[in-house]
N, CA, C and O atoms as a GROMACS GRO file, in nm:
protein
  396
    1MET      N    1  -1.772   3.043  -0.842
    1MET     CA    2  -1.665   3.122  -0.781
    1MET      C    3  -1.624   3.056  -0.649
    1MET      O    4  -1.709   3.020  -0.568
    2GLU      N    5  -1.496   3.042  -0.629
    2GLU     CA    6  -1.444   2.978  -0.508
    2GLU      C    7  -1.452   3.075  -0.389
    2GLU      O    8  -1.423   3.194  -0.402
    3GLN      N    9  -1.492   3.020  -0.274
    3GLN     CA   10  -1.505   3.102  -0.154
    3GLN      C   11  -1.367   3.144  -0.103
    3GLN      O   12  -1.273   3.064  -0.103
    4LYS      N   13  -1.357   3.267  -0.060
    4LYS     CA   14  -1.233   3.317   0.003
    4LYS      C   15  -1.214   3.238   0.132
    4LYS      O   16  -1.309   3.222   0.208
    5THR      N   17  -1.093   3.190   0.157
    5THR     CA   18  -1.070   3.105   0.275
    5THR      C   19  -0.988   3.173   0.384
    5THR      O   20  -0.981   3.122   0.495
    6SER      N   21  -0.927   3.286   0.353
    6SER     CA   22  -0.843   3.353   0.454
    6SER      C   23  -0.887   3.498   0.469
    6SER      O   24  -0.959   3.553   0.386
    7ILE      N   25  -0.839   3.558   0.578
    7ILE     CA   26  -0.871   3.698   0.607
    7ILE      C   27  -0.744   3.763   0.662
    7ILE      O   28  -0.670   3.701   0.739
    8SER      N   29  -0.719   3.886   0.622
    8SER     CA   30  -0.601   3.958   0.672
    8SER      C   31  -0.633   4.020   0.807
    8SER      O   32  -0.749   4.029   0.846
    9SER      N   33  -0.530   4.063   0.878
    9SER     CA   34  -0.550   4.132   1.006
    9SER      C   35  -0.633   4.258   0.988
    9SER      O   36  -0.722   4.286   1.068
   10ALA      N   37  -0.606   4.334   0.883
   10ALA     CA   38  -0.681   4.457   0.857
   10ALA      C   39  -0.828   4.427   0.831
   10ALA      O   40  -0.916   4.496   0.881
   11GLU      N   41  -0.854   4.323   0.752
   11GLU     CA   42  -0.993   4.284   0.724
   11GLU      C   43  -1.064   4.238   0.851
   11GLU      O   44  -1.181   4.269   0.872
   12LEU      N   45  -0.993   4.163   0.935
   12LEU     CA   46  -1.052   4.115   1.060
   12LEU      C   47  -1.083   4.231   1.154
   12LEU      O   48  -1.189   4.234   1.216
   13LYS      N   49  -0.992   4.327   1.165
   13LYS     CA   50  -1.016   4.444   1.251
   13LYS      C   51  -1.141   4.518   1.206
   13LYS      O   52  -1.222   4.561   1.289
   14LYS      N   53  -1.158   4.534   1.077
   14LYS     CA   54  -1.277   4.601   1.022
   14LYS      C   55  -1.402   4.518   1.052
   14LYS      O   56  -1.504   4.572   1.094
   15LEU      N   57  -1.393   4.389   1.031
   15LEU     CA   58  -1.506   4.300   1.057
   15LEU      C   59  -1.548   4.304   1.204
   15LEU      O   60  -1.667   4.309   1.234
   16LEU      N   61  -1.452   4.303   1.295
   16LEU     CA   62  -1.481   4.309   1.438
   16LEU      C   63  -1.548   4.442   1.476
   16LEU      O   64  -1.635   4.445   1.563
   17ALA      N   65  -1.508   4.549   1.410
   17ALA     CA   66  -1.567   4.680   1.438
   17ALA      C   67  -1.711   4.690   1.389
   17ALA      O   68  -1.792   4.764   1.445
   18GLU      N   69  -1.742   4.616   1.284
   18GLU     CA   70  -1.873   4.626   1.221
   18GLU      C   71  -1.971   4.516   1.261
   18GLU      O   72  -2.090   4.528   1.236
   19ASN      N   73  -1.922   4.409   1.323
   19ASN     CA   74  -2.007   4.292   1.343
   19ASN      C   75  -1.981   4.228   1.479
   19ASN      O   76  -1.867   4.198   1.514
   20ASN      N   77  -2.086   4.207   1.555
   20ASN     CA   78  -2.073   4.142   1.686
   20ASN      C   79  -2.084   3.990   1.677
   20ASN      O   80  -2.073   3.921   1.778
   21ASN      N   81  -2.107   3.939   1.559
   21ASN     CA   82  -2.131   3.796   1.542
   21ASN      C   83  -2.008   3.722   1.490
   21ASN      O   84  -2.020   3.627   1.412
   22VAL      N   85  -1.890   3.765   1.533
   22VAL     CA   86  -1.764   3.704   1.490
   22VAL      C   87  -1.709   3.622   1.606
   22VAL      O   88  -1.699   3.672   1.718
   23ARG      N   89  -1.672   3.498   1.578
   23ARG     CA   90  -1.612   3.413   1.681
   23ARG      C   91  -1.472   3.377   1.636
   23ARG      O   92  -1.452   3.324   1.527
   24ILE      N   93  -1.374   3.407   1.720
   24ILE     CA   94  -1.233   3.378   1.689
   24ILE      C   95  -1.192   3.256   1.768
   24ILE      O   96  -1.199   3.254   1.891
   25LEU      N   97  -1.148   3.152   1.697
   25LEU     CA   98  -1.105   3.028   1.758
   25LEU      C   99  -0.955   3.012   1.742
   25LEU      O  100  -0.905   2.999   1.630
   26ASP      N  101  -0.884   3.013   1.852
   26ASP     CA  102  -0.739   2.992   1.852
   26ASP      C  103  -0.716   2.843   1.870
   26ASP      O  104  -0.752   2.787   1.974
   27VAL      N  105  -0.658   2.778   1.770
   27VAL     CA  106  -0.648   2.632   1.770
   27VAL      C  107  -0.514   2.580   1.822
   27VAL      O  108  -0.481   2.462   1.804
   28ARG      N  109  -0.437   2.666   1.884
   28ARG     CA  110  -0.309   2.624   1.941
   28ARG      C  111  -0.329   2.557   2.076
   28ARG      O  112  -0.441   2.549   2.127
   29THR      N  113  -0.221   2.510   2.134
   29THR     CA  114  -0.228   2.448   2.266
   29THR      C  115  -0.264   2.553   2.371
   29THR      O  116  -0.252   2.673   2.346
   30GLU      N  117  -0.306   2.507   2.486
   30GLU     CA  118  -0.342   2.599   2.594
   30GLU      C  119  -0.222   2.685   2.635
   30GLU      O  120  -0.237   2.805   2.661
   31ALA      N  121  -0.104   2.625   2.640
   31ALA     CA  122   0.017   2.699   2.677
   31ALA      C  123   0.046   2.810   2.575
   31ALA      O  124   0.077   2.923   2.613
   32GLU      N  125   0.037   2.778   2.447
   32GLU     CA  126   0.060   2.878   2.342
   32GLU      C  127  -0.043   2.990   2.352
   32GLU      O  128  -0.009   3.108   2.342
   33PHE      N  129  -0.168   2.952   2.372
   33PHE     CA  130  -0.276   3.050   2.385
   33PHE      C  131  -0.251   3.144   2.503
   33PHE      O  132  -0.269   3.265   2.492
   34ASN      N  133  -0.210   3.087   2.615
   34ASN     CA  134  -0.187   3.167   2.735
   34ASN      C  135  -0.073   3.267   2.719
   34ASN      O  136  -0.072   3.371   2.785
   35GLU      N  137   0.022   3.237   2.633
   35GLU     CA  138   0.133   3.329   2.608
   35GLU      C  139   0.088   3.454   2.533
   35GLU      O  140   0.130   3.565   2.565
   36LEU      N  141   0.002   3.435   2.432
   36LEU     CA  142  -0.042   3.546   2.349
   36LEU      C  143  -0.163   3.501   2.268
   36LEU      O  144  -0.162   3.393   2.209
   37HIS      N  145  -0.266   3.582   2.266
   37HIS     CA  146  -0.382   3.551   2.182
   37HIS      C  147  -0.455   3.679   2.144
   37HIS      O  148  -0.435   3.785   2.204
   38LEU      N  149  -0.539   3.669   2.044
   38LEU     CA  150  -0.616   3.783   1.996
   38LEU      C  151  -0.725   3.820   2.096
   38LEU      O  152  -0.774   3.735   2.169
   39PRO      N  153  -0.762   3.948   2.098
   39PRO     CA  154  -0.876   3.988   2.179
   39PRO      C  155  -1.001   3.909   2.135
   39PRO      O  156  -1.020   3.885   2.016
   40ARG      N  157  -1.081   3.870   2.230
   40ARG     CA  158  -1.206   3.795   2.207
   40ARG      C  159  -1.185   3.651   2.161
   40ARG      O  160  -1.282   3.580   2.138
   41ALA      N  161  -1.061   3.606   2.148
   41ALA     CA  162  -1.037   3.468   2.104
   41ALA      C  163  -1.066   3.370   2.216
   41ALA      O  164  -1.047   3.400   2.334
   42ILE      N  165  -1.112   3.253   2.176
   42ILE     CA  166  -1.126   3.143   2.271
   42ILE      C  167  -1.035   3.030   2.224
   42ILE      O  168  -1.012   3.013   2.104
   43ASN      N  169  -0.986   2.954   2.317
   43ASN     CA  170  -0.893   2.845   2.286
   43ASN      C  171  -0.970   2.715   2.268
   43ASN      O  172  -1.038   2.668   2.358
   44ILE      N  173  -0.957   2.658   2.149
   44ILE     CA  174  -1.015   2.527   2.119
   44ILE      C  175  -0.913   2.453   2.033
   44ILE      O  176  -0.892   2.487   1.917
   45THR      N  177  -0.850   2.353   2.092
   45THR     CA  178  -0.741   2.284   2.023
   45THR      C  179  -0.792   2.207   1.902
   45THR      O  180  -0.910   2.172   1.893
   46GLU      N  181  -0.701   2.182   1.810
   46GLU     CA  182  -0.733   2.114   1.685
   46GLU      C  183  -0.810   1.985   1.705
   46GLU      O  184  -0.904   1.956   1.630
   47ASP      N  185  -0.772   1.907   1.805
   47ASP     CA  186  -0.836   1.777   1.824
   47ASP      C  187  -0.980   1.788   1.874
   47ASP      O  188  -1.054   1.689   1.873
   48LYS      N  189  -1.021   1.907   1.917
   48LYS     CA  190  -1.158   1.926   1.966
   48LYS      C  191  -1.244   2.010   1.872
   48LYS      O  192  -1.363   2.029   1.896
   49ILE      N  193  -1.185   2.060   1.765
   49ILE     CA  194  -1.254   2.153   1.676
   49ILE      C  195  -1.378   2.092   1.613
   49ILE      O  196  -1.479   2.161   1.596
   50GLU      N  197  -1.374   1.965   1.578
   50GLU     CA  198  -1.490   1.905   1.511
   50GLU      C  199  -1.610   1.890   1.604
   50GLU      O  200  -1.722   1.870   1.557
   51PHE      N  201  -1.588   1.898   1.736
   51PHE     CA  202  -1.697   1.885   1.832
   51PHE      C  203  -1.749   2.020   1.880
   51PHE      O  204  -1.845   2.026   1.957
   52PHE      N  205  -1.686   2.128   1.836
   52PHE     CA  206  -1.722   2.261   1.882
   52PHE      C  207  -1.853   2.304   1.818
   52PHE      O  208  -1.873   2.288   1.698
   53GLU      N  209  -1.943   2.360   1.900
   53GLU     CA  210  -2.073   2.403   1.849
   53GLU      C  211  -2.063   2.538   1.781
   53GLU      O  212  -2.018   2.637   1.840
   54ILE      N  213  -2.105   2.541   1.657
   54ILE     CA  214  -2.106   2.663   1.577
   54ILE      C  215  -2.251   2.710   1.566
   54ILE      O  216  -2.340   2.632   1.532
   55PHE      N  217  -2.274   2.836   1.595
   55PHE     CA  218  -2.409   2.890   1.587
   55PHE      C  219  -2.436   2.943   1.447
   55PHE      O  220  -2.345   2.984   1.376
   56LYS      N  221  -2.563   2.941   1.411
   56LYS     CA  222  -2.606   2.962   1.273
   56LYS      C  223  -2.543   3.082   1.201
   56LYS      O  224  -2.482   3.062   1.096
   57ASP      N  225  -2.554   3.199   1.249
   57ASP     CA  226  -2.509   3.315   1.171
   57ASP      C  227  -2.371   3.368   1.210
   57ASP      O  228  -2.335   3.479   1.171
   58GLU      N  229  -2.296   3.292   1.286
   58GLU     CA  230  -2.162   3.336   1.326
   58GLU      C  231  -2.066   3.334   1.208
   58GLU      O  232  -2.073   3.250   1.119
   59ILE      N  233  -1.976   3.429   1.211
   59ILE     CA  234  -1.862   3.428   1.119
   59ILE      C  235  -1.746   3.372   1.201
   59ILE      O  236  -1.714   3.425   1.308
   60ILE      N  237  -1.684   3.267   1.153
   60ILE     CA  238  -1.580   3.198   1.228
   60ILE      C  239  -1.444   3.233   1.171
   60ILE      O  240  -1.421   3.224   1.050
   61ILE      N  241  -1.352   3.272   1.260
   61ILE     CA  242  -1.214   3.299   1.223
   61ILE      C  243  -1.127   3.205   1.304
   61ILE      O  244  -1.136   3.202   1.427
   62THR      N  245  -1.044   3.127   1.238
   62THR     CA  246  -0.950   3.041   1.310
   62THR      C  247  -0.812   3.105   1.303
   62THR      O  248  -0.777   3.170   1.205
   63THR      N  249  -0.736   3.084   1.409
   63THR     CA  250  -0.600   3.138   1.410
   63THR      C  251  -0.507   3.042   1.482
   63THR      O  252  -0.548   2.966   1.570
   64CYS      N  253  -0.382   3.048   1.443
   64CYS     CA  254  -0.274   2.976   1.512
   64CYS      C  255  -0.159   3.075   1.526
   64CYS      O  256  -0.182   3.196   1.522
   65GLY      N  257  -0.039   3.029   1.541
   65GLY     CA  258   0.073   3.120   1.560
   65GLY      C  259   0.108   3.203   1.438
   65GLY      O  260   0.105   3.326   1.443
   66LYS      N  261   0.139   3.136   1.328
   66LYS     CA  262   0.186   3.205   1.208
   66LYS      C  263   0.081   3.211   1.098
   66LYS      O  264   0.098   3.284   1.001
   67GLY      N  265  -0.026   3.136   1.113
   67GLY     CA  266  -0.134   3.138   1.015
   67GLY      C  267  -0.111   3.045   0.899
   67GLY      O  268  -0.002   3.041   0.842
   68GLY      N  269  -0.213   2.970   0.866
   68GLY     CA  270  -0.206   2.887   0.748
   68GLY      C  271  -0.182   2.739   0.773
   68GLY      O  272  -0.215   2.658   0.686
   69GLY      N  273  -0.127   2.701   0.884
   69GLY     CA  274  -0.105   2.559   0.913
   69GLY      C  275  -0.225   2.501   0.986
   69GLY      O  276  -0.320   2.455   0.924
   70ARG      N  277  -0.218   2.504   1.116
   70ARG     CA  278  -0.327   2.450   1.198
   70ARG      C  279  -0.457   2.526   1.177
   70ARG      O  280  -0.564   2.465   1.174
   71SER      N  281  -0.449   2.657   1.162
   71SER     CA  282  -0.572   2.735   1.148
   71SER      C  283  -0.642   2.708   1.015
   71SER      O  284  -0.765   2.705   1.009
   72GLU      N  285  -0.566   2.689   0.910
   72GLU     CA  286  -0.626   2.658   0.780
   72GLU      C  287  -0.694   2.522   0.783
   72GLU      O  288  -0.803   2.505   0.730
   73LYS      N  289  -0.630   2.426   0.845
   73LYS     CA  290  -0.688   2.292   0.858
   73LYS      C  291  -0.817   2.297   0.940
   73LYS      O  292  -0.916   2.235   0.903
   74ALA      N  293  -0.816   2.371   1.050
   74ALA     CA  294  -0.935   2.384   1.135
   74ALA      C  295  -1.048   2.453   1.060
   74ALA      O  296  -1.164   2.412   1.069
   75ALA      N  297  -1.016   2.559   0.985
   75ALA     CA  298  -1.118   2.630   0.908
   75ALA      C  299  -1.182   2.537   0.806
   75ALA      O  300  -1.303   2.542   0.786
   76LYS      N  301  -1.102   2.454   0.743
   76LYS     CA  302  -1.155   2.360   0.644
   76LYS      C  303  -1.249   2.259   0.710
   76LYS      O  304  -1.354   2.227   0.656
   77LEU      N  305  -1.212   2.208   0.828
   77LEU     CA  306  -1.298   2.115   0.900
   77LEU      C  307  -1.433   2.178   0.932
   77LEU      O  308  -1.537   2.116   0.913
   78ILE      N  309  -1.430   2.302   0.979
   78ILE     CA  310  -1.554   2.372   1.015
   78ILE      C  311  -1.636   2.400   0.890
   78ILE      O  312  -1.758   2.382   0.889
   79ARG      N  313  -1.569   2.443   0.784
   79ARG     CA  314  -1.637   2.473   0.658
   79ARG      C  315  -1.711   2.350   0.604
   79ARG      O  316  -1.817   2.362   0.542
   80ASN      N  317  -1.653   2.232   0.627
   80ASN     CA  318  -1.714   2.109   0.578
   80ASN      C  319  -1.838   2.068   0.656
   80ASN      O  320  -1.916   1.986   0.608
   81LYS      N  321  -1.857   2.123   0.776
   81LYS     CA  322  -1.973   2.082   0.857
   81LYS      C  323  -2.077   2.193   0.875
   81LYS      O  324  -2.178   2.172   0.942
   82THR      N  325  -2.054   2.309   0.817
   82THR     CA  326  -2.146   2.421   0.837
   82THR      C  327  -2.154   2.506   0.711
   82THR      O  328  -2.069   2.497   0.623
   83LYS      N  329  -2.256   2.587   0.704
   83LYS     CA  330  -2.271   2.681   0.592
   83LYS      C  331  -2.221   2.820   0.630
   83LYS      O  332  -2.232   2.914   0.550
   84ASN      N  333  -2.168   2.835   0.749
   84ASN     CA  334  -2.118   2.964   0.797
   84ASN      C  335  -2.000   3.012   0.712
   84ASN      O  336  -1.934   2.934   0.645
   85LYS      N  337  -1.976   3.142   0.719
   85LYS     CA  338  -1.854   3.198   0.661
   85LYS      C  339  -1.742   3.162   0.758
   85LYS      O  340  -1.751   3.190   0.878
   86VAL      N  341  -1.636   3.101   0.705
   86VAL     CA  342  -1.524   3.054   0.788
   86VAL      C  343  -1.394   3.093   0.720
   86VAL      O  344  -1.374   3.065   0.602
   87TYR      N  345  -1.306   3.159   0.796
   87TYR     CA  346  -1.178   3.205   0.742
   87TYR      C  347  -1.067   3.170   0.840
   87TYR      O  348  -1.090   3.161   0.961
   88PHE      N  349  -0.946   3.152   0.789
   88PHE     CA  350  -0.829   3.145   0.877
   88PHE      C  351  -0.755   3.278   0.865
   88PHE      O  352  -0.753   3.341   0.760
   89LEU      N  353  -0.693   3.319   0.977
   89LEU     CA  354  -0.625   3.448   0.982
   89LEU      C  355  -0.487   3.438   0.918
   89LEU      O  356  -0.401   3.362   0.964
   90GLU      N  357  -0.468   3.515   0.813
   90GLU     CA  358  -0.337   3.520   0.747
   90GLU      C  359  -0.232   3.572   0.846
   90GLU      O  360  -0.257   3.668   0.917
   91ASN      N  361  -0.119   3.509   0.850
   91ASN     CA  362  -0.007   3.545   0.938
   91ASN      C  363  -0.036   3.525   1.086
   91ASN      O  364   0.047   3.560   1.170
   92GLY      N  365  -0.152   3.470   1.119
   92GLY     CA  366  -0.184   3.427   1.254
   92GLY      C  367  -0.176   3.532   1.362
   92GLY      O  368  -0.177   3.653   1.336
   93THR      N  369  -0.168   3.483   1.484
   93THR     CA  370  -0.163   3.568   1.603
   93THR      C  371  -0.039   3.656   1.602
   93THR      O  372  -0.046   3.774   1.636
   94PHE      N  373   0.075   3.599   1.563
   94PHE     CA  374   0.199   3.677   1.562
   94PHE      C  375   0.189   3.791   1.461
   94PHE      O  376   0.237   3.902   1.488
   95GLY      N  377   0.128   3.766   1.346
   95GLY     CA  378   0.110   3.870   1.246
   95GLY      C  379   0.017   3.980   1.294
   95GLY      O  380   0.038   4.097   1.261
   96TRP      N  381  -0.084   3.944   1.370
   96TRP     CA  382  -0.179   4.042   1.426
   96TRP      C  383  -0.105   4.144   1.513
   96TRP      O  384  -0.133   4.263   1.507
   97TYR      N  385  -0.011   4.095   1.592
   97TYR     CA  386   0.060   4.182   1.686
   97TYR      C  387   0.187   4.246   1.629
   97TYR      O  388   0.246   4.332   1.693
   98SER      N  389   0.229   4.205   1.509
   98SER     CA  390   0.355   4.258   1.456
   98SER      C  391   0.337   4.389   1.379
   98SER      O  392   0.435   4.450   1.337
   99LYS      N  393   0.214   4.432   1.360
   99LYS     CA  394   0.191   4.554   1.280
   99LYS      C  395   0.158   4.672   1.365
   99LYS      O  396   0.136   4.781   1.313
   0.00000   0.00000   0.00000
C-alpha cells in the first residue's frame, strides 16, 4: 500500500490538537514566510531542507503558498532520508487561511 503523501487543513488541525510531536516546515522564502505562515511553523527554505535535523518520532508537515509545488518536493526529500511520517499540506498556507 502506498503511503499517503498529503494532508488537508482539517486533518492537520485535528493532528495538531491530538499530538505535540508535529513539526511544520514552511519551505518558502523568508519574505514570504514573514508575510503569512501557519501557527507553530518554522521557516526552512528548500535549499536547506536536506540539512535540517529531523527527530525520530516527529510527524513532519511541509507547506508552501498554494501547496503541492515546493512543499511536495521538500516532503519527498525528507521522506527519502527518514522513516518519519511526512506530509505536504494540501492547498498550502493560503488554503489554511481561506477557510
